[in-house]
N, C-alpha and C positions, 0 to 999 in steps of 0.2 A: 759566235752564238749559234745555238741550235735552231733549225727552222721551225721546229714544233713550238719552242718558246716564243719565237717571233710571231707565229700564227696565233697563239693564245693571247698575245698582247695586242693583236690586231694590226701589227706592222706589215704583215704580208697576207695576201688573200690568194685564193686559187687562181684568179685572173692574172695576178701579178707573177705567179710562179710560171705560167705558160709564156714563154718568150715569143717574140714576133719573128723569130728566126724562120726563114722559108723552109729549111729542112725539117724543122720541128712541126711546122704547119702541115707539110706534106705527109709526115709520119702519122699525124693524127687523122688526116683525111684518109690515108690508106688503111689504117686500123678500122675506121668506121666502115669503109667500103668492104673490107674483108668480113666484118661481122655481118653485114647485110647479105653478102654472097653466101656465107655459111647458112644463114637462115633460109635463103632461097633453095639452096642445095638440100637441106634437111626436109623442107616442104615437098620438093619434087621427089625425093627418095620415099617419103611416106606415101605420096600419091601413087607412085609406081609399084610399091610393094603391096598395095591393096587392090587386087584385081576387080573386085566388085565396084569400087569407087572409081577406078580408072576409066571404065566404060561410060560413066555419067558425065565426064568432062566435055 
């Protein structure tokens, strides 16, 4: 059976799709950490590229 059909029928949910496998959990954690790091990097790049604002920090 197709997972989409099962989802529409309410037999599976997003929570059930995510397994409790430690490797999967680590992958999700690392993806979240990477996204946060990218946001920090972009914020710092923006601050460093603006000389007027850099002196106010």
